[in-house]
N, C-alpha and C positions, 0 to 999 in steps of 0.2 A: 409087266406081268402077262404070263401067257392066258390066254382064254380061248374057248371054242364055245360060240354060242349054240343053243339047241335050235332044233328048227321051228318050233313054236315061238322062241326067243325072236328068231331072225323075221318073222312075220310081223313084229310091233314096228310102228312109224319109224322109230329112232334107234333101232337096233344097230346100226352103223355107228352112228354117235357113240352109244353106250360102249360099244366095243374098242372104240378108240380112245375113250377116257379109262378104261380099265387097263389097257395095255400102256397107257402113260404112267401109271402107278407102280413104282419100284419098291414098294412094301417096306420103306425105311423107317416108318413110325414117328417121323419128327411131328405129324400132325397130333398124334396123342398127347404130346407136351404142351399143347395149347388148347385143348378140347375142354370146353369147361364142363360137358357130361362125364368124361373119361376121369377129369379131376375129381368130380364129386364121387362117382360111383365105382370107379377103378375097374371097370370091367372092360375087356379088350373089344365086346362087342358094342360097347357104348362109346367106341372111340371111333374117328373116321376109317381107320384101316380095317377094322372089325366089320364096319358097316359095308365098307366096299366089296369084302369077302362075301358078306351075306346075299349082295346083290350079284355078285358074279356067280355065285352057286346057282342062284335061283334062275338066271339068265342061261346058265349052263344046263339046266334041266333037273336040279336037284329038288327035293321038296321044300318048300317054303310055306309057312303058316303063320300062327299068331305069334310065335317066339321071334320069328324075323320081323314081323309088324311091330312087337314091342320095341326092338331095338333101333328101328327106323324111326318110330313116333317118337323117340325120347331124343333125336336130333334135332337142335334148334335152329339148323340152317343159319349160324352166326357167321360161317365162311371163314372162320379163325384159321382153319386149317388151311385154307387156300392161300393165305398170307405166308403161312409157315411153309408150305410144300415147295422143295426145292424143284420138282418135276413140273410145276405147273399144272396139276391135276385138277380139273373142273368139276370138283366134287359136287357143288350143288345141282349141276346139270344132271350128273349121274343119280343123284339122289331123287330128282323129280321123276327120272324115267323109272327108277325101280320102285318108287311109293306106287306110282300110277299102275305099274304092272302087278305089283303086290295086291293092290286094292281090287284088281279085275279078279284075281284068283282065289283071295280069301275075303270071308264075310266077317264083318265085324260084330261084336255083340250089339243087340238092340239099343242099350243105353248110350254107348258110343255113337252107333249111327243118329240117334237122334240128337244127341248133342252137337255133332259136327252139322247135321242139317241145320239145327237151330243157328249156328253160328255164320253159316254160309247165307242164311235169310236174313239176320238181323244186323250184322256188322256192315256188310256192303250197302245197306239202305239209310241213307242219312235221317230220312223223315222217320221211320220207324224205330231207328236207334235212339233219335232224339227223345221221342216220345216215351219209349219204355226207360230212358235214362231218367227223365223227370219224376216217372212213376217210382222208379227204383230210389232216387233221392227223397221222395216224400216218406217212402217206407224205411228208409235205411236203418233206423234204429231196431227195426223187427226181423230183419232177415239175418241168416246166418253169418258169423264172422268172415268164413272164406269167400262168401258173395260180396259182403259190406265192402272189403278191401278193394274190389273192381268199382265201386259206386263212390265218386268224390262227393264229399258234403254238399259242394256247390261248385259252379263252374265260373272261370275267370270272367269279369265283366270286359265288355268289348265297346271301346270307343268308336264314333264314326270313322268310316273309311273316306280318304281324299277323292273328289271327281277324277274322271279322266280327264287330264288336261294337258299333257305332254306329247310330244312327238315321238319320244322313245316309249314303245308299249310292249308289255310282256304278257304272256298268259299265267295263271296260277292255279293249279290244281287245288281246289276245296278241300277235297278229302271227303271220307264216310263218317269218321267218328269224331275227327278233330274239331268240327263245326260245334257238335253239343259238348264236348268235354273242354275243350278250350278255344272258344271263339274269338279270344283276343289275339290269337297268333297271327291269324291270317291278315286281321286288320292292322294289327303292328307292322307287319310285313308292308303291307300297302302304304303306310304311314311313312316308313324309313325310306322305302324305294321313292315315295313322293319326293323326298328332300334331295335326292339325287336326280332328279327330273325323269322319272320313270314311272308311267301310269301302268296299273294292273288292269288288263281288259278282262272283263269276266266272261265266262263261258259255262253257263248255267247246266248246260245239258252233260258236260263231263261230270263224272262222279267218282265212285271209287276205282281205284287203279287197277283193280282185278287181282291184286296180291292176296288177299284174303282167301277167295274160292281156289285159286291155282295152288296155293300151298297146303289147302286142305283136300286136294286130290278130286278137285271139280275143275280139272285144267281146262276144258272147253269153254265152261262158264267165264273163267276168269279171262281167257283170251278174247271172248266176245265183248267183256266190258272195255277190253283195250281197244279193239276195234270201234266201239261207240265213242270212246274219248277222242280217238283219232279223227273221226268224222266230225265231232264237236269243235275240235281245235283248228281242223284244216282251213276254214274260211279265214279264220284271223292269221295263220300261218302265211296263206296265199297273200294277205293283205300286209305283211311285212312284219308281224310279231318277232322280236329278235330272240326270244327266248321262252320257255317254258319253266315257271318257279316252282320249285318243290319245296315246301316248308316241312315235309316230314320225311326224314332220310329213307324210311321203309319204302315208301310210294316213289321216292326218286330212284331207289335202286332198281326196282321193277320197271318203271318206265323206262330207264335207260336200256332194258333188256328187250323192249318191244321190238325192236329192230331185228334181234337174234329170234325171238320167240314165233315172230311172224313171217321169218325170210322165207317159208315155203308157200306163202299165201300169194296167189298171182294178182289179187286184186289190192292186197293192202301191203305187201313188201315193201315197196319204195317208199310209201308215206309213213309206214312203221319206222324206217330206218331214219327218215328226216326228223320225226319226232323224238326220236332217241337222241339225234344229235343236237337238238335243240334244247332237250332237260337240263336244267341246271339246279344243282341243290343251291338253297338260298345262300349259303356261305360262299359259294363260287361266284354267284353275281354281285355280292356285296364286296368280296375281296379283290374285284377288279376294278372298284369305285375309289375315288381320292378320299379315303377315310381319314388320312393322316391331316387332312385339312380341317376337320372336326374336332381332333385330338385336344387341342389347347383349350376348347370349350367344354370338352366332355370330362377332362381330367382336373383335379385340383391341385394345390401347389406341390403336394406331395406326389404327384404322378399317379394318384389313384382314382379311380372313378366315382366322383359324387358321393351318394349316400348308398352306393350297392354293398359296401362291406366287402368280405372276402368271397370268392366265389370259387366253387370246384365245378369244372367241366366234366359230364359224361358224355362221351363218345359212343353213340350207337353203332353196334357191329355193322348196320347197313351202310352207315358213313365211312367207317374206316376200313372194314373188310371188303364190302361189297362195291363201294364207290372209290376206294381208295383215297379218302379225304382225312384220314387220320392226322388230328393235329391242326387242321384248317380253322374250325373254331376257336381253338386256344388262341392261334397267331392272330386272328382278328379281334378277339377281345383284349388281347394286350396292345395292338395297335391303337385301341380307343381308350387305353389307360386302366382297364379293369385290373384288380389285383387277384390273382389266381393262386390256388393252393396246387401243390404236387399231389398226384393221384397215382398210387401204385397199381399194377396189374390193370391198368387201363383198357388191355386188350381183351379182358374177358368179359363175356356177356352177362347183362343183369338178369336174364331170364325171362324177358317180356315176349321178344321172338313173334310178335304178331299175336296169334291165339294161343301160343304154347302156354301162358301162365294159366289159361283156362283148362286146357286139355291135359297138362303135366303139372299140376299146382305144387307139389310136394319139390320136386326138383327146382321148380321156379323160384319158390320161395327160398330156398337155400342159397341159390345164386344172386336172388336180391339182397339178402341180408349180408353176404359176401362182399358185394359191390356197394352197399352203403358204408358198411365198414371201411372200405378202401376210400370212399368220396368224402366221409367224415373225419378221416384222420387228421386232415389240416385244419379242423374246426371252422369249416366256411358258414357264412351267414345264409346264403343259399346254394343251390346246386341247379345247374342249368344243362339242359341237354337239347337235341335236334331231332326228337321223334316222338309222337305224341304216345304210343304205346310205351315206350321207355318210361315217359313222365308219368302216365297214369300208374303204370306198375310200381315205379318206385315211390311215387307219393302213396301208395295204399298201406306202406308200412307206417306212417303217421311220424314220419321221423324229420329231419330236414327237409323244407319245401323245395319242390323242383318245380321248374318252369321252363319254357322254351327260353333260349338265349336271345332271341330277338325281341321279346317283351321287356327283358332289362335294357338292350340297346334303345328300344323306342321310348321306353320310360325316362331314360337320360338325356336323349335328344330333345325331348319335348321342352326341357327346361332351356335350351339354348336360344 
């Protein structure tokens, strides 16, 4: 696509990158066929092709205001369009550049500014988030339905983690909301890895991955969190940690981009690249281990796993489109003998998308209901996922229970 950036646009830090991405787009429209918001709203400007044109016009000097902001805000950043695109357009990168520039030019209404500031303050702070979650759980029957859906009645109980006792050691990002919403997820991960002779080395100073702030247009704050995590992990990396395990696919997608996002930082560029190289989603780590040796003990005579019943796997967008690991969880669960249902339209987003379900609740609820209809079509006893945001969002509907897949594996392996 031909484009000529304005002098104002050429002054922004990533102007050349934006222009290169714009020129890669051939305007074919294949992206609209798999875009969740285009499927729901049917508006060209609520699909990737339309949003690319809005960003192009803004960077070429055309007026851009609240209308453009509305359409860019409605994007889930699910990256389904990138999986579909035959030209390899890095849409999410262009969107980040466009959103940041539009945020600089256009002032949001006070209500939106307060909401976004509150999310940036609360979500990346585990202690504050945990305190507010407990208060919300205590007052849950009294709060409005839309907020009540975001507050689980209780958090999953967590059993003790094994001590660090193996020569093989990996780091694990604890995350910001997962320790409060689902504390058993990381504990279950440590127990399962322990069975394969892998110890999880704690790094308490590593907190939120930075994605929440970065995608709410506080990009400098998000990158500062990335730098703090790199500093927290670096001593263990130098000591020989073989990987950084990510149990939330949204965090995994962002940490794997540290190297790209900080490539221009003279102090952190090399270390950020090394961190991204070491980052592994949990399914990548376990898939490389000798799981088949456990299968006879896990599966019963029918070849199905213990008391787990039928399972539907929800593959988060950050796992299948960002990390390109679609089908990996399903393959691992089948290796362990679990009975999986078929799920139609598994490529479509559930509507969670970080804080999207809070900033765009109506679209998020529609996408959630559509996703649950697809997941429940095979009458599963439980649904498993790989991302805490998706888990909480889907559970908010009060339908089939949803948990992280590692908890199911852990519960089964404990009986061996």
